[in-house]
All heavy atoms as a GROMACS GRO file, in nm:
protein
  568
    1MET      N    1  -0.770   0.654   1.339
    1MET     CA    2  -0.771   0.780   1.261
    1MET      C    3  -0.914   0.827   1.271
    1MET      O    4  -0.990   0.815   1.174
    1MET     CB    5  -0.727   0.752   1.125
    1MET     CG    6  -0.591   0.688   1.099
    1MET     SD    7  -0.439   0.749   1.179
    1MET     CE    8  -0.440   0.925   1.148
    2ASP      N    9  -0.953   0.890   1.383
    2ASP     CA   10  -1.087   0.935   1.404
    2ASP      C   11  -1.125   1.049   1.302
    2ASP      O   12  -1.251   1.062   1.280
    2ASP     CB   13  -1.098   0.990   1.542
    2ASP     CG   14  -1.084   0.875   1.650
    2ASP    OD1   15  -1.109   0.760   1.608
    2ASP    OD2   16  -1.049   0.906   1.760
    3SER      N   17  -1.034   1.128   1.257
    3SER     CA   18  -1.081   1.241   1.169
    3SER      C   19  -1.079   1.200   1.017
    3SER      O   20  -1.125   1.277   0.935
    3SER     CB   21  -0.988   1.351   1.187
    3SER     OG   22  -0.852   1.323   1.155
    4MET      N   23  -1.024   1.086   0.974
    4MET     CA   24  -1.015   1.037   0.838
    4MET      C   25  -1.149   0.999   0.789
    4MET      O   26  -1.217   0.924   0.866
    4MET     CB   27  -0.911   0.936   0.813
    4MET     CG   28  -0.770   0.981   0.838
    4MET     SD   29  -0.648   0.846   0.815
    4MET     CE   30  -0.656   0.827   0.646
    5ARG      N   31  -1.196   1.027   0.669
    5ARG     CA   32  -1.322   0.989   0.618
    5ARG      C   33  -1.283   0.891   0.504
    5ARG      O   34  -1.198   0.911   0.427
    5ARG     CB   35  -1.391   1.106   0.565
    5ARG     CG   36  -1.466   1.189   0.674
    5ARG     CD   37  -1.561   1.286   0.608
    5ARG     NE   38  -1.623   1.359   0.708
    5ARG     CZ   39  -1.745   1.302   0.772
    5ARG    NH1   40  -1.784   1.197   0.725
    5ARG    NH2   41  -1.802   1.372   0.864
    6CYS      N   42  -1.380   0.792   0.484
    6CYS     CA   43  -1.374   0.693   0.370
    6CYS      C   44  -1.414   0.776   0.243
    6CYS      O   45  -1.514   0.846   0.243
    6CYS     CB   46  -1.476   0.586   0.400
    6CYS     SG   47  -1.490   0.464   0.266
    7THR      N   48  -1.339   0.752   0.142
    7THR     CA   49  -1.364   0.827   0.017
    7THR      C   50  -1.486   0.753  -0.062
    7THR      O   51  -1.526   0.810  -0.158
    7THR     CB   52  -1.246   0.831  -0.075
    7THR    OG1   53  -1.199   0.695  -0.104
    7THR    CG2   54  -1.135   0.913  -0.016
    8TYR      N   55  -1.520   0.639  -0.014
    8TYR     CA   56  -1.626   0.557  -0.080
    8TYR      C   57  -1.763   0.594  -0.024
    8TYR      O   58  -1.857   0.622  -0.086
    8TYR     CB   59  -1.601   0.413  -0.073
    8TYR     CG   60  -1.691   0.316  -0.146
    8TYR    CD1   61  -1.686   0.328  -0.294
    8TYR    CD2   62  -1.795   0.252  -0.090
    8TYR    CE1   63  -1.765   0.250  -0.374
    8TYR    CE2   64  -1.878   0.170  -0.161
    8TYR     CZ   65  -1.862   0.173  -0.305
    8TYR     OH   66  -1.949   0.096  -0.378
    9CYS      N   67  -1.779   0.585   0.116
    9CYS     CA   68  -1.909   0.604   0.179
    9CYS      C   69  -1.916   0.724   0.269
    9CYS      O   70  -2.020   0.754   0.312
    9CYS     CB   71  -1.942   0.479   0.261
    9CYS     SG   72  -1.860   0.454   0.416
   10GLY      N   73  -1.802   0.782   0.295
   10GLY     CA   74  -1.788   0.904   0.384
   10GLY      C   75  -1.788   0.869   0.532
   10GLY      O   76  -1.796   0.959   0.617
   11GLY      N   77  -1.780   0.740   0.566
   11GLY     CA   78  -1.779   0.693   0.698
   11GLY      C   79  -1.652   0.753   0.770
   11GLY      O   80  -1.549   0.781   0.705
   12VAL      N   81  -1.661   0.769   0.902
   12VAL     CA   82  -1.559   0.827   0.985
   12VAL      C   83  -1.501   0.717   1.082
   12VAL      O   84  -1.571   0.623   1.114
   12VAL     CB   85  -1.608   0.940   1.070
   12VAL    CG1   86  -1.496   1.004   1.164
   12VAL    CG2   87  -1.662   1.051   0.981
   13GLY      N   88  -1.372   0.731   1.119
   13GLY     CA   89  -1.314   0.635   1.210
   13GLY      C   90  -1.247   0.514   1.142
   13GLY      O   91  -1.266   0.400   1.176
   14LEU      N   92  -1.162   0.548   1.035
   14LEU     CA   93  -1.086   0.445   0.964
   14LEU      C   94  -0.994   0.361   1.060
   14LEU      O   95  -0.935   0.426   1.144
   14LEU     CB   96  -1.014   0.496   0.853
   14LEU     CG   97  -1.099   0.566   0.743
   14LEU    CD1   98  -1.014   0.613   0.636
   14LEU    CD2   99  -1.210   0.483   0.685
   15GLU      N  100  -0.995   0.228   1.046
   15GLU     CA  101  -0.908   0.145   1.129
   15GLU      C  102  -0.768   0.134   1.056
   15GLU      O  103  -0.759   0.093   0.938
   15GLU     CB  104  -0.971   0.006   1.133
   15GLU     CG  105  -1.103   0.009   1.197
   15GLU     CD  106  -1.166  -0.134   1.199
   15GLU    OE1  107  -1.101  -0.226   1.250
   15GLU    OE2  108  -1.268  -0.153   1.136
   16PRO      N  109  -0.654   0.154   1.134
   16PRO     CA  110  -0.519   0.144   1.071
   16PRO      C  111  -0.485  -0.009   1.054
   16PRO      O  112  -0.534  -0.087   1.127
   16PRO     CB  113  -0.433   0.217   1.164
   16PRO     CG  114  -0.510   0.205   1.295
   16PRO     CD  115  -0.649   0.221   1.264
   17GLY      N  116  -0.402  -0.037   0.955
   17GLY     CA  117  -0.349  -0.166   0.932
   17GLY      C  118  -0.250  -0.158   0.823
   17GLY      O  119  -0.195  -0.056   0.796
   18PHE      N  120  -0.217  -0.271   0.761
   18PHE     CA  121  -0.119  -0.279   0.656
   18PHE      C  122  -0.145  -0.394   0.563
   18PHE      O  123  -0.217  -0.487   0.596
   18PHE     CB  124   0.027  -0.286   0.718
   18PHE     CG  125   0.051  -0.414   0.800
   18PHE    CD1  126   0.108  -0.529   0.738
   18PHE    CD2  127   0.012  -0.421   0.931
   18PHE    CE1  128   0.130  -0.645   0.816
   18PHE    CE2  129   0.038  -0.545   1.003
   18PHE     CZ  130   0.091  -0.647   0.951
   19VAL      N  131  -0.082  -0.384   0.447
   19VAL     CA  132  -0.093  -0.489   0.353
   19VAL      C  133   0.034  -0.567   0.355
   19VAL      O  134   0.135  -0.527   0.348
   19VAL     CB  135  -0.107  -0.434   0.204
   19VAL    CG1  136  -0.118  -0.542   0.099
   19VAL    CG2  137  -0.231  -0.344   0.201
   20GLU      N  138   0.023  -0.700   0.388
   20GLU     CA  139   0.143  -0.781   0.413
   20GLU      C  140   0.202  -0.839   0.287
   20GLU      O  141   0.120  -0.871   0.195
   20GLU     CB  142   0.113  -0.896   0.511
   20GLU     CG  143   0.223  -0.989   0.538
   20GLU     CD  144   0.190  -1.102   0.627
   20GLU    OE1  145   0.070  -1.158   0.620
   20GLU    OE2  146   0.270  -1.149   0.701
   21ASP      N  147   0.322  -0.835   0.273
   21ASP     CA  148   0.398  -0.903   0.166
   21ASP      C  149   0.462  -1.028   0.226
   21ASP      O  150   0.561  -1.015   0.298
   21ASP     CB  151   0.503  -0.810   0.105
   21ASP     CG  152   0.589  -0.867  -0.001
   21ASP    OD1  153   0.550  -0.994  -0.044
   21ASP    OD2  154   0.666  -0.806  -0.052
   22ALA      N  155   0.402  -1.141   0.185
   22ALA     CA  156   0.458  -1.261   0.256
   22ALA      C  157   0.537  -1.348   0.154
   22ALA      O  158   0.562  -1.472   0.184
   22ALA     CB  159   0.341  -1.348   0.296
   23GLY      N  160   0.591  -1.293   0.045
   23GLY     CA  161   0.661  -1.363  -0.056
   23GLY      C  162   0.801  -1.402  -0.001
   23GLY      O  163   0.845  -1.354   0.101
   24GLU      N  164   0.874  -1.476  -0.077
   24GLU     CA  165   1.003  -1.524  -0.039
   24GLU      C  166   1.097  -1.404  -0.026
   24GLU      O  167   1.102  -1.319  -0.114
   24GLU     CB  168   1.059  -1.616  -0.149
   24GLU     CG  169   1.192  -1.678  -0.112
   24GLU     CD  170   1.244  -1.778  -0.205
   24GLU    OE1  171   1.157  -1.847  -0.272
   24GLU    OE2  172   1.355  -1.785  -0.232
   25GLY      N  173   1.160  -1.395   0.080
   25GLY     CA  174   1.258  -1.282   0.112
   25GLY      C  175   1.183  -1.144   0.138
   25GLY      O  176   1.242  -1.043   0.135
   26ALA      N  177   1.052  -1.155   0.173
   26ALA     CA  178   0.982  -1.036   0.202
   26ALA      C  179   1.020  -0.967   0.323
   26ALA      O  180   1.062  -1.033   0.418
   26ALA     CB  181   0.831  -1.070   0.200
   27ARG      N  182   0.998  -0.844   0.337
   27ARG     CA  183   1.023  -0.766   0.458
   27ARG      C  184   0.902  -0.756   0.551
   27ARG      O  185   0.910  -0.695   0.648
   27ARG     CB  186   1.070  -0.625   0.419
   27ARG     CG  187   1.203  -0.618   0.345
   27ARG     CD  188   1.244  -0.482   0.333
   27ARG     NE  189   1.381  -0.488   0.269
   27ARG     CZ  190   1.410  -0.415   0.157
   27ARG    NH1  191   1.326  -0.331   0.110
   27ARG    NH2  192   1.529  -0.430   0.107
   28GLY      N  193   0.788  -0.818   0.508
   28GLY     CA  194   0.672  -0.823   0.588
   28GLY      C  195   0.573  -0.703   0.560
   28GLY      O  196   0.456  -0.706   0.620
   29TYR      N  197   0.595  -0.621   0.473
   29TYR     CA  198   0.499  -0.513   0.435
   29TYR      C  199   0.528  -0.486   0.286
   29TYR      O  200   0.623  -0.513   0.224
   29TYR     CB  201   0.532  -0.380   0.512
   29TYR     CG  202   0.678  -0.329   0.498
   29TYR    CD1  203   0.706  -0.246   0.392
   29TYR    CD2  204   0.773  -0.363   0.580
   29TYR    CE1  205   0.838  -0.199   0.377
   29TYR    CE2  206   0.904  -0.315   0.566
   29TYR     CZ  207   0.930  -0.234   0.468
   29TYR     OH  208   1.064  -0.185   0.448
   30ALA      N  209   0.411  -0.440   0.228
   30ALA     CA  210   0.413  -0.418   0.073
   30ALA      C  211   0.473  -0.275   0.058
   30ALA      O  212   0.478  -0.190   0.139
   30ALA     CB  213   0.269  -0.407   0.030
   31ARG      N  214   0.527  -0.258  -0.063
   31ARG     CA  215   0.591  -0.134  -0.109
   31ARG      C  216   0.536  -0.084  -0.238
   31ARG      O  217   0.493  -0.157  -0.319
   31ARG     CB  218   0.742  -0.149  -0.119
   31ARG     CG  219   0.810  -0.188   0.012
   31ARG     CD  220   0.956  -0.237  -0.014
   31ARG     NE  221   0.971  -0.351  -0.094
   31ARG     CZ  222   0.949  -0.479  -0.055
   31ARG    NH1  223   0.920  -0.499   0.072
   31ARG    NH2  224   0.970  -0.575  -0.135
   32TRP      N  225   0.532   0.049  -0.238
   32TRP     CA  226   0.483   0.116  -0.373
   32TRP      C  227   0.611   0.165  -0.442
   32TRP      O  228   0.714   0.220  -0.373
   32TRP     CB  229   0.401   0.241  -0.333
   32TRP     CG  230   0.359   0.318  -0.447
   32TRP    CD1  231   0.255   0.298  -0.535
   32TRP    CD2  232   0.432   0.447  -0.500
   32TRP    NE1  233   0.254   0.393  -0.629
   32TRP    CE2  234   0.366   0.483  -0.609
   32TRP    CE3  235   0.551   0.510  -0.457
   32TRP    CZ2  236   0.398   0.594  -0.684
   32TRP    CZ3  237   0.584   0.619  -0.534
   32TRP    CH2  238   0.522   0.661  -0.646
   33ILE      N  239   0.618   0.130  -0.573
   33ILE     CA  240   0.736   0.162  -0.650
   33ILE      C  241   0.696   0.263  -0.759
   33ILE      O  242   0.606   0.236  -0.830
   33ILE     CB  243   0.800   0.037  -0.711
   33ILE    CG1  244   0.840  -0.056  -0.589
   33ILE    CG2  245   0.921   0.073  -0.799
   33ILE    CD1  246   0.901  -0.188  -0.636
   34ALA      N  247   0.771   0.371  -0.770
   34ALA     CA  248   0.741   0.472  -0.868
   34ALA      C  249   0.752   0.425  -1.008
   34ALA      O  250   0.836   0.340  -1.048
   34ALA     CB  251   0.824   0.601  -0.847
   35GLY      N  252   0.670   0.480  -1.101
   35GLY     CA  253   0.672   0.444  -1.244
   35GLY      C  254   0.591   0.336  -1.288
   35GLY      O  255   0.543   0.252  -1.208
   36PRO      N  256   0.570   0.326  -1.416
   36PRO     CA  257   0.480   0.210  -1.473
   36PRO      C  258   0.552   0.080  -1.454
   36PRO      O  259   0.682   0.072  -1.455
   36PRO     CB  260   0.470   0.243  -1.615
   36PRO     CG  261   0.577   0.330  -1.652
   36PRO     CD  262   0.611   0.412  -1.529
   37LEU      N  263   0.488  -0.028  -1.448
   37LEU     CA  264   0.535  -0.163  -1.443
   37LEU      C  265   0.610  -0.202  -1.563
   37LEU      O  266   0.550  -0.193  -1.675
   37LEU     CB  267   0.432  -0.268  -1.412
   37LEU     CG  268   0.469  -0.416  -1.416
   37LEU    CD1  269   0.575  -0.442  -1.305
   37LEU    CD2  270   0.343  -0.503  -1.406
   38GLU      N  271   0.731  -0.238  -1.562
   38GLU     CA  272   0.813  -0.287  -1.678
   38GLU      C  273   0.869  -0.425  -1.628
   38GLU      O  274   0.912  -0.437  -1.515
   38GLU     CB  275   0.928  -0.192  -1.702
   38GLU     CG  276   0.893  -0.051  -1.748
   38GLU     CD  277   1.006   0.039  -1.766
   38GLU    OE1  278   1.117  -0.012  -1.808
   38GLU    OE2  279   0.982   0.159  -1.741
   39ARG      N  280   0.870  -0.520  -1.720
   39ARG     CA  281   0.913  -0.652  -1.693
   39ARG      C  282   1.057  -0.671  -1.734
   39ARG      O  283   1.093  -0.618  -1.843
   39ARG     CB  284   0.822  -0.760  -1.764
   39ARG     CG  285   0.680  -0.753  -1.727
   39ARG     CD  286   0.660  -0.822  -1.598
   39ARG     NE  287   0.518  -0.831  -1.568
   39ARG     CZ  288   0.474  -0.868  -1.456
   39ARG    NH1  289   0.558  -0.921  -1.362
   39ARG    NH2  290   0.355  -0.868  -1.425
   40GLY      N  291   1.130  -0.746  -1.654
   40GLY     CA  292   1.270  -0.769  -1.692
   40GLY      C  293   1.288  -0.901  -1.780
   40GLY      O  294   1.181  -0.949  -1.826
   41LEU      N  295   1.401  -0.949  -1.804
   41LEU     CA  296   1.435  -1.054  -1.879
   41LEU      C  297   1.357  -1.178  -1.846
   41LEU      O  298   1.305  -1.258  -1.929
   41LEU     CB  299   1.578  -1.080  -1.884
   41LEU     CG  300   1.629  -1.191  -1.984
   41LEU    CD1  301   1.597  -1.161  -2.127
   41LEU    CD2  302   1.777  -1.209  -1.969
   42PHE      N  303   1.342  -1.202  -1.712
   42PHE     CA  304   1.280  -1.324  -1.669
   42PHE      C  305   1.138  -1.313  -1.612
   42PHE      O  306   1.075  -1.389  -1.552
   42PHE     CB  307   1.367  -1.386  -1.552
   42PHE     CG  308   1.498  -1.428  -1.592
   42PHE    CD1  309   1.607  -1.347  -1.561
   42PHE    CD2  310   1.524  -1.541  -1.685
   42PHE    CE1  311   1.738  -1.383  -1.608
   42PHE    CE2  312   1.649  -1.570  -1.722
   42PHE     CZ  313   1.756  -1.496  -1.691
   43GLY      N  314   1.074  -1.186  -1.648
   43GLY     CA  315   0.939  -1.160  -1.620
   43GLY      C  316   0.901  -1.084  -1.498
   43GLY      O  317   0.801  -1.058  -1.466
   44GLY      N  318   1.009  -1.074  -1.415
   44GLY     CA  319   0.992  -1.000  -1.281
   44GLY      C  320   0.990  -0.849  -1.311
   44GLY      O  321   1.029  -0.799  -1.412
   45ALA      N  322   0.951  -0.772  -1.214
   45ALA     CA  323   0.936  -0.630  -1.222
   45ALA      C  324   1.070  -0.565  -1.219
   45ALA      O  325   1.151  -0.599  -1.130
   45ALA     CB  326   0.833  -0.577  -1.115
   46LYS      N  327   1.092  -0.468  -1.303
   46LYS     CA  328   1.216  -0.385  -1.285
   46LYS      C  329   1.194  -0.282  -1.180
   46LYS      O  330   1.117  -0.202  -1.179
   46LYS     CB  331   1.245  -0.316  -1.424
   46LYS     CG  332   1.283  -0.401  -1.531
   46LYS     CD  333   1.323  -0.319  -1.659
   46LYS     CE  334   1.366  -0.406  -1.774
   46LYS     NZ  335   1.398  -0.324  -1.895
   47ARG      N  336   1.291  -0.294  -1.086
   47ARG     CA  337   1.285  -0.203  -0.965
   47ARG      C  338   1.412  -0.131  -0.941
   47ARG      O  339   1.399  -0.026  -0.868
   47ARG     CB  340   1.249  -0.293  -0.841
   47ARG     CG  341   1.122  -0.368  -0.852
   47ARG     CD  342   1.094  -0.443  -0.729
   47ARG     NE  343   1.211  -0.530  -0.671
   47ARG     CZ  344   1.228  -0.651  -0.708
   47ARG    NH1  345   1.156  -0.709  -0.804
   47ARG    NH2  346   1.336  -0.716  -0.663
   48LEU      N  347   1.515  -0.158  -0.994
   48LEU     CA  348   1.646  -0.100  -0.970
   48LEU      C  349   1.648   0.053  -0.993
   48LEU      O  350   1.606   0.106  -1.093
   48LEU     CB  351   1.753  -0.166  -1.062
   48LEU     CG  352   1.897  -0.137  -1.020
   48LEU    CD1  353   1.920  -0.181  -0.874
   48LEU    CD2  354   1.994  -0.203  -1.118
   49GLY      N  355   1.681   0.130  -0.876
   49GLY     CA  356   1.697   0.277  -0.889
   49GLY      C  357   1.569   0.346  -0.882
   49GLY      O  358   1.568   0.473  -0.890
   50ARG      N  359   1.454   0.280  -0.862
   50ARG     CA  360   1.332   0.345  -0.845
   50ARG      C  361   1.297   0.375  -0.694
   50ARG      O  362   1.319   0.293  -0.612
   50ARG     CB  363   1.209   0.264  -0.901
   50ARG     CG  364   1.221   0.241  -1.049
   50ARG     CD  365   1.104   0.178  -1.089
   50ARG     NE  366   1.100   0.168  -1.248
   50ARG     CZ  367   1.008   0.116  -1.305
   50ARG    NH1  368   0.893   0.070  -1.240
   50ARG    NH2  369   1.002   0.109  -1.439
   51PRO      N  370   1.245   0.486  -0.669
   51PRO     CA  371   1.197   0.525  -0.529
   51PRO      C  372   1.094   0.423  -0.488
   51PRO      O  373   1.004   0.384  -0.558
   51PRO     CB  374   1.144   0.659  -0.536
   51PRO     CG  375   1.175   0.720  -0.673
   51PRO     CD  376   1.204   0.601  -0.762
   52ARG      N  377   1.097   0.399  -0.356
   52ARG     CA  378   1.003   0.297  -0.294
   52ARG      C  379   0.951   0.363  -0.160
   52ARG      O  380   1.019   0.434  -0.099
   52ARG     CB  381   1.082   0.172  -0.259
   52ARG     CG  382   1.133   0.102  -0.381
   52ARG     CD  383   1.221  -0.015  -0.339
   52ARG     NE  384   1.299  -0.050  -0.464
   52ARG     CZ  385   1.361  -0.148  -0.481
   52ARG    NH1  386   1.382  -0.246  -0.378
   52ARG    NH2  387   1.438  -0.181  -0.578
   53ARG      N  388   0.825   0.335  -0.144
   53ARG     CA  389   0.754   0.383  -0.026
   53ARG      C  390   0.672   0.275   0.048
   53ARG      O  391   0.621   0.189  -0.031
   53ARG     CB  392   0.672   0.501  -0.051
   53ARG     CG  393   0.746   0.618  -0.107
   53ARG     CD  394   0.659   0.745  -0.112
   53ARG     NE  395   0.741   0.862  -0.130
   53ARG     CZ  396   0.792   0.933  -0.041
   53ARG    NH1  397   0.783   0.911   0.085
   53ARG    NH2  398   0.867   1.031  -0.075
   54ARG      N  399   0.670   0.276   0.178
   54ARG     CA  400   0.578   0.181   0.252
   54ARG      C  401   0.439   0.213   0.228
   54ARG      O  402   0.406   0.338   0.213
   54ARG     CB  403   0.617   0.195   0.397
   54ARG     CG  404   0.535   0.103   0.485
   54ARG     CD  405   0.579   0.096   0.627
   54ARG     NE  406   0.720   0.071   0.627
   54ARG     CZ  407   0.800   0.042   0.728
   54ARG    NH1  408   0.734   0.037   0.849
   54ARG    NH2  409   0.918   0.004   0.720
   55ILE      N  410   0.352   0.108   0.220
   55ILE     CA  411   0.214   0.130   0.205
   55ILE      C  412   0.135   0.112   0.336
   55ILE      O  413   0.163   0.015   0.402
   55ILE     CB  414   0.152   0.021   0.102
   55ILE    CG1  415   0.218   0.048  -0.038
   55ILE    CG2  416  -0.002   0.034   0.102
   55ILE    CD1  417   0.174  -0.063  -0.139
   56GLU      N  418   0.075   0.219   0.382
   56GLU     CA  419  -0.017   0.205   0.496
   56GLU      C  420  -0.162   0.192   0.449
   56GLU      O  421  -0.198   0.260   0.348
   56GLU     CB  422  -0.001   0.330   0.575
   56GLU     CG  423   0.134   0.341   0.650
   56GLU     CD  424   0.138   0.461   0.742
   56GLU    OE1  425   0.045   0.525   0.768
   56GLU    OE2  426   0.254   0.485   0.787
   57ALA      N  427  -0.242   0.103   0.519
   57ALA     CA  428  -0.376   0.080   0.486
   57ALA      C  429  -0.475   0.119   0.590
   57ALA      O  430  -0.440   0.104   0.717
   57ALA     CB  431  -0.388  -0.069   0.444
   58TYR      N  432  -0.593   0.170   0.559
   58TYR     CA  433  -0.691   0.202   0.657
   58TYR      C  434  -0.825   0.140   0.600
   58TYR      O  435  -0.860   0.151   0.476
   58TYR     CB  436  -0.710   0.351   0.666
   58TYR     CG  437  -0.584   0.414   0.730
   58TYR    CD1  438  -0.477   0.449   0.641
   58TYR    CD2  439  -0.576   0.428   0.866
   58TYR    CE1  440  -0.363   0.517   0.704
   58TYR    CE2  441  -0.458   0.488   0.926
   58TYR     CZ  442  -0.357   0.515   0.840
   58TYR     OH  443  -0.248   0.578   0.898
   59ARG      N  444  -0.905   0.077   0.695
   59ARG     CA  445  -1.027   0.010   0.650
   59ARG      C  446  -1.135   0.086   0.713
   59ARG      O  447  -1.138   0.117   0.827
   59ARG     CB  448  -1.018  -0.135   0.705
   59ARG     CG  449  -1.144  -0.213   0.677
   59ARG     CD  450  -1.129  -0.348   0.740
   59ARG     NE  451  -1.257  -0.414   0.767
   59ARG     CZ  452  -1.346  -0.376   0.839
   59ARG    NH1  453  -1.345  -0.275   0.928
   59ARG    NH2  454  -1.467  -0.447   0.850
   60CYS      N  455  -1.234   0.113   0.633
   60CYS     CA  456  -1.356   0.173   0.680
   60CYS      C  457  -1.444   0.058   0.754
   60CYS      O  458  -1.474  -0.048   0.704
   60CYS     CB  459  -1.452   0.220   0.554
   60CYS     SG  460  -1.602   0.296   0.618
   61PRO      N  461  -1.481   0.097   0.884
   61PRO     CA  462  -1.555  -0.005   0.955
   61PRO      C  463  -1.708  -0.016   0.905
   61PRO      O  464  -1.776  -0.106   0.944
   61PRO     CB  465  -1.551   0.056   1.098
   61PRO     CG  466  -1.532   0.198   1.091
   61PRO     CD  467  -1.454   0.212   0.954
   62HIS      N  468  -1.750   0.081   0.826
   62HIS     CA  469  -1.881   0.089   0.785
   62HIS      C  470  -1.908   0.005   0.643
   62HIS      O  471  -2.003  -0.074   0.634
   62HIS     CB  472  -1.937   0.223   0.758
   62HIS     CG  473  -1.918   0.318   0.879
   62HIS    ND1  474  -1.989   0.306   0.993
   62HIS    CD2  475  -1.826   0.407   0.904
   62HIS    CE1  476  -1.952   0.387   1.086
   62HIS    NE2  477  -1.841   0.455   1.039
   63CYS      N  478  -1.825   0.023   0.547
   63CYS     CA  479  -1.830  -0.042   0.422
   63CYS      C  480  -1.716  -0.141   0.382
   63CYS      O  481  -1.725  -0.195   0.277
   63CYS     CB  482  -1.856   0.056   0.316
   63CYS     SG  483  -1.707   0.152   0.274
   64SER      N  484  -1.615  -0.143   0.469
   64SER     CA  485  -1.504  -0.231   0.456
   64SER      C  486  -1.407  -0.180   0.334
   64SER      O  487  -1.316  -0.252   0.296
   64SER     CB  488  -1.543  -0.380   0.434
   64SER     OG  489  -1.599  -0.423   0.545
   65HIS      N  490  -1.431  -0.074   0.280
   65HIS     CA  491  -1.340  -0.008   0.171
   65HIS      C  492  -1.208   0.011   0.236
   65HIS      O  493  -1.188   0.056   0.343
   65HIS     CB  494  -1.402   0.116   0.118
   65HIS     CG  495  -1.320   0.187   0.024
   65HIS    ND1  496  -1.308   0.148  -0.105
   65HIS    CD2  497  -1.236   0.298   0.025
   65HIS    CE1  498  -1.228   0.231  -0.180
   65HIS    NE2  499  -1.186   0.320  -0.087
   66LEU      N  500  -1.091  -0.012   0.148
   66LEU     CA  501  -0.962   0.008   0.189
   66LEU      C  502  -0.913   0.136   0.140
   66LEU      O  503  -0.927   0.161   0.010
   66LEU     CB  504  -0.873  -0.105   0.147
   66LEU     CG  505  -0.886  -0.241   0.226
   66LEU    CD1  506  -0.787  -0.341   0.175
   66LEU    CD2  507  -0.868  -0.223   0.375
   67GLU      N  508  -0.841   0.218   0.212
   67GLU     CA  509  -0.775   0.343   0.171
   67GLU      C  510  -0.622   0.312   0.180
   67GLU      O  511  -0.577   0.274   0.285
   67GLU     CB  512  -0.814   0.465   0.256
   67GLU     CG  513  -0.951   0.490   0.258
   67GLU     CD  514  -0.999   0.579   0.134
   67GLU    OE1  515  -0.912   0.622   0.058
   67GLU    OE2  516  -1.119   0.587   0.110
   68LEU      N  517  -0.546   0.318   0.072
   68LEU     CA  518  -0.402   0.291   0.074
   68LEU      C  519  -0.321   0.420   0.056
   68LEU      O  520  -0.362   0.505  -0.028
   68LEU     CB  521  -0.362   0.192  -0.032
   68LEU     CG  522  -0.440   0.052  -0.021
   68LEU    CD1  523  -0.394  -0.023  -0.151
   68LEU    CD2  524  -0.409  -0.015   0.104
   69PHE      N  525  -0.221   0.432   0.142
   69PHE     CA  526  -0.134   0.559   0.125
   69PHE      C  527   0.013   0.508   0.117
   69PHE      O  528   0.061   0.429   0.197
   69PHE     CB  529  -0.149   0.644   0.251
   69PHE     CG  530  -0.285   0.698   0.264
   69PHE    CD1  531  -0.384   0.629   0.339
   69PHE    CD2  532  -0.328   0.815   0.202
   69PHE    CE1  533  -0.510   0.682   0.356
   69PHE    CE2  534  -0.461   0.876   0.212
   69PHE     CZ  535  -0.540   0.798   0.287
   70ALA      N  536   0.087   0.578   0.026
   70ALA     CA  537   0.229   0.547   0.009
   70ALA      C  538   0.298   0.654   0.098
   70ALA      O  539   0.294   0.776   0.060
   70ALA     CB  540   0.273   0.554  -0.139
   71THR      N  541   0.351   0.603   0.206
   71THR     CA  542   0.409   0.698   0.304
   71THR      C  543   0.558   0.712   0.299
   71THR      O  544   0.612   0.743   0.201
   71THR     CB  545   0.360   0.663   0.446
   71THR    OG1  546   0.402   0.522   0.477
   71THR    CG2  547   0.206   0.669   0.460
   72GLU      N  548   0.626   0.673   0.409
   72GLU     CA  549   0.771   0.694   0.417
   72GLU      C  550   0.851   0.618   0.321
   72GLU      O  551   0.818   0.502   0.289
   72GLU     CB  552   0.817   0.664   0.564
   72GLU     CG  553   0.801   0.513   0.598
   72GLU     CD  554   0.835   0.481   0.744
   72GLU    OE1  555   0.756   0.510   0.825
   72GLU    OE2  556   0.955   0.433   0.766
   73ALA      N  557   0.956   0.671   0.282
   73ALA     CA  558   1.062   0.606   0.186
   73ALA      C  559   1.119   0.487   0.258
   73ALA      O  560   1.151   0.487   0.380
   73ALA     CB  561   1.159   0.695   0.140
   74VAL      N  562   1.137   0.371   0.188
   74VAL     CA  563   1.196   0.249   0.240
   74VAL      C  564   1.304   0.202   0.145
   74VAL      O  565   1.308   0.228   0.032
   74VAL     CB  566   1.094   0.129   0.259
   74VAL    CG1  567   0.995   0.168   0.371
   74VAL    CG2  568   1.023   0.094   0.138
   0.00000   0.00000   0.00000
């Protein structure tokens, strides 16, 4: 992403990557879920019926700051 700038240091040339979800039953990538975190009966996050989006990550090669974007629906 040659034209993207780091919001922390202003550096150019962010490196694309992703945040891995390696939990049990994971799909291999992290997801963003709309709305505030609400806990269910057993302490897990309530997710049913909420929109979900894949998270894309970009790393600044100058300061190592991560920029995260919630992109396509999953």
